[in-house]
DOFI-496878 format. One record per residue (C-alpha): residue number from 1; x negated, y, z. Coordinates in nm, 4 decimals, m for minus. Layout:
N
> kolnu / east / north / up
> NUM / X / Y / Z
...
//
This chain:
253
> kolnu / east / north / up
> 1 / 0.2221 / 2.2068 / 0.7219
> 2 / 0.2330 / 1.9618 / 0.4412
> 3 / 0.1924 / 1.5930 / 0.5430
> 4 / m0.0750 / 1.3748 / 0.4056
> 5 / m0.0594 / 1.0116 / 0.2867
> 6 / m0.2960 / 0.8069 / 0.4915
> 7 / m0.3291 / 0.4306 / 0.4325
> 8 / m0.5455 / 0.1456 / 0.5434
> 9 / m0.5741 / m0.2041 / 0.4324
> 10 / m0.3771 / m0.4588 / 0.6228
> 11 / m0.5799 / m0.6870 / 0.8587
> 12 / m0.5867 / m1.0310 / 0.7019
> 13 / m0.5223 / m1.1931 / 1.0318
> 14 / m0.2003 / m0.9975 / 1.0778
> 15 / m0.0801 / m1.0913 / 0.7244
> 16 / m0.1523 / m1.4499 / 0.8013
> 17 / 0.0563 / m1.4367 / 1.1116
> 18 / 0.3448 / m1.2586 / 0.9286
> 19 / 0.3382 / m1.5108 / 0.6439
> 20 / 0.3655 / m1.7995 / 0.8922
> 21 / 0.6491 / m1.6313 / 1.0846
> 22 / 0.8329 / m1.5865 / 0.7543
> 23 / 0.7908 / m1.9374 / 0.6462
> 24 / 0.8731 / m2.0942 / 0.9772
> 25 / 1.1880 / m1.8877 / 0.9875
> 26 / 1.3037 / m2.0592 / 0.6579
> 27 / 1.2783 / m2.4031 / 0.7932
> 28 / 1.6422 / m2.4268 / 0.9044
> 29 / 1.8170 / m2.7542 / 1.0036
> 30 / 2.0865 / m2.9087 / 0.7882
> 31 / 2.4235 / m2.8671 / 0.9585
> 32 / 2.7171 / m3.0991 / 0.9107
> 33 / 2.5656 / m3.2551 / 0.5954
> 34 / 2.5416 / m2.9169 / 0.4287
> 35 / 2.2320 / m2.7109 / 0.3743
> 36 / 2.2110 / m2.3623 / 0.5199
> 37 / 2.2185 / m2.0460 / 0.2958
> 38 / 1.8456 / m2.0134 / 0.3333
> 39 / 1.5930 / m2.2236 / 0.1509
> 40 / 1.5830 / m2.5917 / 0.2500
> 41 / 1.3139 / m2.6901 / 0.4842
> 42 / 1.0533 / m2.9572 / 0.3760
> 43 / 1.2138 / m3.2828 / 0.2765
> 44 / 1.1584 / m3.5944 / 0.4849
> 45 / 0.8378 / m3.7624 / 0.3940
> 46 / 0.7575 / m4.1309 / 0.4021
> 47 / 0.5722 / m4.2430 / 0.7065
> 48 / 0.2029 / m4.2678 / 0.6501
> 49 / m0.1119 / m4.0727 / 0.6730
> 50 / m0.0616 / m3.6932 / 0.6367
> 51 / m0.3198 / m3.6633 / 0.3646
> 52 / m0.1100 / m3.8896 / 0.1456
> 53 / 0.1951 / m3.6647 / 0.1587
> 54 / 0.2671 / m3.4433 / m0.1326
> 55 / 0.2228 / m3.0754 / m0.0585
> 56 / 0.5381 / m2.8506 / m0.1018
> 57 / 0.4619 / m2.5276 / m0.2824
> 58 / 0.5718 / m2.2100 / m0.1040
> 59 / 0.5937 / m1.9030 / m0.3392
> 60 / 0.5700 / m1.5438 / m0.2129
> 61 / 0.6913 / m1.2669 / m0.4371
> 62 / 0.4799 / m0.9526 / m0.4298
> 63 / 0.6026 / m0.6159 / m0.5539
> 64 / 0.3597 / m0.3304 / m0.5132
> 65 / 0.2189 / m0.0411 / m0.7020
> 66 / m0.0564 / m0.1897 / m0.9177
> 67 / m0.3062 / 0.0850 / m0.9125
> 68 / m0.1906 / 0.4179 / m0.7597
> 69 / m0.3690 / 0.4225 / m0.4250
> 70 / m0.1882 / 0.7313 / m0.3192
> 71 / 0.0584 / 0.4818 / m0.1781
> 72 / m0.0752 / 0.3144 / 0.1436
> 73 / 0.0667 / m0.0232 / 0.0433
> 74 / m0.0787 / m0.0369 / m0.3134
> 75 / m0.2181 / m0.3537 / m0.4587
> 76 / m0.5934 / m0.2513 / m0.4511
> 77 / m0.5560 / m0.2335 / m0.0672
> 78 / m0.3191 / m0.5213 / 0.0046
> 79 / m0.4272 / m0.7602 / m0.2630
> 80 / m0.7540 / m0.8671 / m0.1114
> 81 / m0.5928 / m0.9079 / 0.2277
> 82 / m0.3032 / m1.1159 / 0.0833
> 83 / m0.5381 / m1.3401 / m0.1114
> 84 / m0.7625 / m1.3964 / 0.1952
> 85 / m0.4413 / m1.4801 / 0.4096
> 86 / m0.3255 / m1.7313 / 0.1613
> 87 / m0.6684 / m1.8848 / 0.1292
> 88 / m0.6918 / m1.9070 / 0.5093
> 89 / m0.3533 / m2.0819 / 0.5390
> 90 / m0.4256 / m2.3268 / 0.2621
> 91 / m0.7652 / m2.4173 / 0.3974
> 92 / m0.6327 / m2.5005 / 0.7382
> 93 / m0.3814 / m2.7926 / 0.7423
> 94 / m0.2985 / m2.7126 / 1.1077
> 95 / m0.1522 / m2.3656 / 1.0173
> 96 / 0.1234 / m2.4880 / 0.7744
> 97 / 0.1132 / m2.8588 / 0.7441
> 98 / 0.2079 / m3.0235 / 0.4111
> 99 / 0.2625 / m2.6840 / 0.2418
> 100 / 0.0627 / m2.4891 / m0.0142
> 101 / 0.0954 / m2.1151 / m0.0457
> 102 / 0.0995 / m1.9275 / m0.3755
> 103 / 0.2074 / m1.5860 / m0.4826
> 104 / 0.3366 / m1.4060 / m0.7929
> 105 / 0.2844 / m1.0326 / m0.8471
> 106 / 0.4946 / m0.7640 / m1.0186
> 107 / 0.4105 / m0.3964 / m1.0589
> 108 / 0.6555 / m0.1306 / m0.9177
> 109 / 0.4980 / 0.1693 / m1.0969
> 110 / 0.6384 / 0.3409 / m1.3870
> 111 / 0.4370 / 0.4760 / m1.6845
> 112 / 0.3282 / 0.7729 / m1.4781
> 113 / 0.2126 / 0.5648 / m1.1833
> 114 / 0.5036 / 0.6583 / m0.9646
> 115 / 0.6709 / 0.3923 / m0.7486
> 116 / 0.9999 / 0.3454 / m0.9309
> 117 / 1.3287 / 0.2630 / m0.7645
> 118 / 1.4612 / 0.1455 / m1.1031
> 119 / 1.1742 / m0.0733 / m1.1971
> 120 / 1.1210 / m0.2441 / m0.8569
> 121 / 1.4697 / m0.4145 / m0.8247
> 122 / 1.4380 / m0.5363 / m1.1850
> 123 / 1.1101 / m0.6992 / m1.0888
> 124 / 1.2684 / m0.8392 / m0.7831
> 125 / 1.5496 / m0.9988 / m0.9874
> 126 / 1.3019 / m1.1459 / m1.2374
> 127 / 1.0921 / m1.3025 / m0.9507
> 128 / 1.3988 / m1.4430 / m0.7819
> 129 / 1.5331 / m1.6229 / m1.0747
> 130 / 1.1927 / m1.7286 / m1.2238
> 131 / 1.0287 / m1.8452 / m0.9119
> 132 / 1.2950 / m1.8559 / m0.6288
> 133 / 1.0361 / m1.7270 / m0.3625
> 134 / 1.0566 / m1.7992 / 0.0038
> 135 / 0.9806 / m1.4376 / 0.0908
> 136 / 0.8999 / m1.0996 / m0.0664
> 137 / 0.5921 / m0.8916 / 0.0202
> 138 / 0.6590 / m0.5215 / m0.0434
> 139 / 0.7763 / m0.3020 / m0.2111
> 140 / 0.5394 / m0.0493 / m0.0711
> 141 / 0.7478 / 0.2673 / m0.1046
> 142 / 1.0731 / 0.3898 / 0.0530
> 143 / 1.2656 / 0.4485 / m0.2643
> 144 / 1.1765 / 0.0965 / m0.4017
> 145 / 1.2297 / m0.0824 / m0.0741
> 146 / 1.5910 / 0.0328 / m0.0467
> 147 / 1.7349 / m0.1551 / m0.3625
> 148 / 1.5101 / m0.4525 / m0.3174
> 149 / 1.6038 / m0.4674 / 0.0534
> 150 / 1.9719 / m0.4914 / m0.0506
> 151 / 1.8908 / m0.7675 / m0.2948
> 152 / 1.6882 / m0.9707 / m0.0452
> 153 / 1.9635 / m0.9215 / 0.2163
> 154 / 2.2145 / m1.0611 / m0.0419
> 155 / 1.9915 / m1.3535 / m0.1205
> 156 / 1.9077 / m1.4091 / 0.2475
> 157 / 1.5312 / m1.3988 / 0.1777
> 158 / 1.2841 / m1.2235 / 0.4137
> 159 / 1.1111 / m0.9107 / 0.3098
> 160 / 0.7944 / m0.8079 / 0.4673
> 161 / 0.6724 / m0.4439 / 0.4098
> 162 / 0.5212 / m0.1330 / 0.5622
> 163 / 0.6857 / 0.0784 / 0.2902
> 164 / 1.0231 / 0.1234 / 0.4569
> 165 / 0.9571 / 0.3872 / 0.7271
> 166 / 1.2608 / 0.6042 / 0.6690
> 167 / 1.5490 / 0.6427 / 0.9166
> 168 / 1.7906 / 0.4966 / 0.6778
> 169 / 1.6341 / 0.1426 / 0.7110
> 170 / 1.7660 / 0.1250 / 1.0666
> 171 / 2.1298 / 0.0484 / 1.1546
> 172 / 2.1753 / m0.3068 / 1.0199
> 173 / 2.2128 / m0.2398 / 0.6407
> 174 / 1.8743 / m0.4096 / 0.5761
> 175 / 1.8561 / m0.7146 / 0.8060
> 176 / 1.6186 / m0.9040 / 0.5664
> 177 / 1.3445 / m0.6351 / 0.6176
> 178 / 1.0554 / m0.6765 / 0.8649
> 179 / 0.8632 / m0.3410 / 0.8786
> 180 / 0.5027 / m0.3885 / 0.9706
> 181 / 0.4045 / m0.0247 / 0.9687
> 182 / 0.4795 / 0.2888 / 1.1731
> 183 / 0.8287 / 0.4263 / 1.1225
> 184 / 0.9600 / 0.7813 / 1.1248
> 185 / 1.2199 / 0.6891 / 1.3844
> 186 / 0.9515 / 0.6062 / 1.6214
> 187 / 0.7765 / 0.9335 / 1.5398
> 188 / 1.1035 / 1.1135 / 1.6175
> 189 / 1.1256 / 0.9365 / 1.9497
> 190 / 0.7655 / 1.0357 / 2.0373
> 191 / 0.8469 / 1.4031 / 1.9646
> 192 / 1.1629 / 1.3652 / 2.1618
> 193 / 0.9692 / 1.2514 / 2.4747
> 194 / 0.7325 / 1.5445 / 2.4413
> 195 / 1.0397 / 1.7851 / 2.4327
> 196 / 1.1909 / 1.6120 / 2.7343
> 197 / 0.8529 / 1.6183 / 2.9310
> 198 / 0.8100 / 2.0038 / 2.8827
> 199 / 1.1842 / 2.0839 / 2.9053
> 200 / 1.2118 / 2.2242 / 2.5564
> 201 / 1.5878 / 2.2306 / 2.5016
> 202 / 1.6567 / 2.5411 / 2.2927
> 203 / 1.4833 / 2.5602 / 1.9592
> 204 / 1.2611 / 2.3498 / 1.7394
> 205 / 1.1661 / 2.4786 / 1.3970
> 206 / 1.0516 / 2.2161 / 1.1368
> 207 / 0.8678 / 2.3039 / 0.8128
> 208 / 0.7802 / 2.0694 / 0.5315
> 209 / 0.6981 / 2.0559 / 0.1645
> 210 / 0.9417 / 1.8552 / m0.0502
> 211 / 0.8264 / 1.7044 / m0.3806
> 212 / 1.1211 / 1.5093 / m0.5131
> 213 / 0.9235 / 1.3371 / m0.7908
> 214 / 0.7177 / 1.1190 / m0.5508
> 215 / 0.8165 / 0.9025 / m0.2472
> 216 / 0.8886 / 1.2167 / m0.0421
> 217 / 0.6719 / 1.1259 / 0.2527
> 218 / 0.7060 / 1.4698 / 0.4158
> 219 / 1.0844 / 1.4704 / 0.3793
> 220 / 1.1251 / 1.1294 / 0.5416
> 221 / 0.8730 / 1.2090 / 0.8171
> 222 / 1.0596 / 1.5201 / 0.9037
> 223 / 1.4042 / 1.3435 / 0.8934
> 224 / 1.2905 / 1.1133 / 1.1697
> 225 / 1.2062 / 1.4111 / 1.3923
> 226 / 1.5208 / 1.5944 / 1.2956
> 227 / 1.7552 / 1.3057 / 1.3628
> 228 / 1.6146 / 1.2154 / 1.7032
> 229 / 1.6016 / 1.5758 / 1.8241
> 230 / 1.9512 / 1.6496 / 1.6980
> 231 / 2.0870 / 1.3382 / 1.8899
> 232 / 2.0367 / 1.5091 / 2.2229
> 233 / 2.1843 / 1.8428 / 2.1097
> 234 / 1.8582 / 2.0344 / 2.0642
> 235 / 1.9184 / 2.3245 / 1.8208
> 236 / 1.7146 / 2.3022 / 1.5117
> 237 / 1.6276 / 2.5259 / 1.2215
> 238 / 1.4579 / 2.3833 / 0.9092
> 239 / 1.2644 / 2.5525 / 0.6411
> 240 / 1.1781 / 2.3995 / 0.3035
> 241 / 0.8983 / 2.5262 / 0.0791
> 242 / 0.7146 / 2.3993 / m0.2237
> 243 / 0.3339 / 2.4050 / m0.1746
> 244 / 0.2703 / 2.4062 / m0.5490
> 245 / 0.4572 / 2.7328 / m0.5978
> 246 / 0.2054 / 2.9917 / m0.4852
> 247 / 0.1695 / 3.2279 / m0.3125
> 248 / 0.3139 / 3.0985 / 0.0096
> 249 / 0.3620 / 3.3416 / 0.3008
> 250 / 0.3404 / 3.1193 / 0.6002
> 251 / 0.3822 / 3.3947 / 0.8389
> 252 / 0.7167 / 3.4969 / 0.6740
> 253 / 0.8391 / 3.1440 / 0.6849
//
């Protein structure tokens, strides 16, 4: 059966927590008189009342689809939660003392509204050199998360996203990525436990519809199942079909 995209807005409280964790992770000590490869932590302030200290601006770079809500992590869903999280942090001095959060946004869509793996990394480079952000929020798709994740790893800047569920994001190639959503590897482990529970060791057939012009959610979902089941020597047979090319004889498949 064809899989469906299902998305829900992030809980603002969760995003607040993630932002705080990202920022606190950046405040690394200076070692042997040299700054770490990460952003420097807040400079030492003169003694005095906290309200007299200058606030240090903390910029978050946001790369998401601007309008295409077929993607779960599109801006219309995530934008309100992000803005509320930033407002909550800035309004409470106890959450991030002496800091002020801001964000800059770039669109990852091409002219057809598709999450573009060529546009997203260009936006990431522009944001990095124009604003030197402390962290990236997004991209919201697998194909865009891959090149941007390589850049953020090279820059040693955290990247928080729910748009990197594919198996390829495991294995240490993308250490900068914190994935806040469900992953297909976990889906595969879930199916594996079911097979182990019922003693299914001989044959599993997987069917999926593959549309190579989008973010291929069905392909990556099946990949998680395929990889995990294959790892314990379960025999698999896969069948690919295109649901837009009718008629489809499911019984024959």
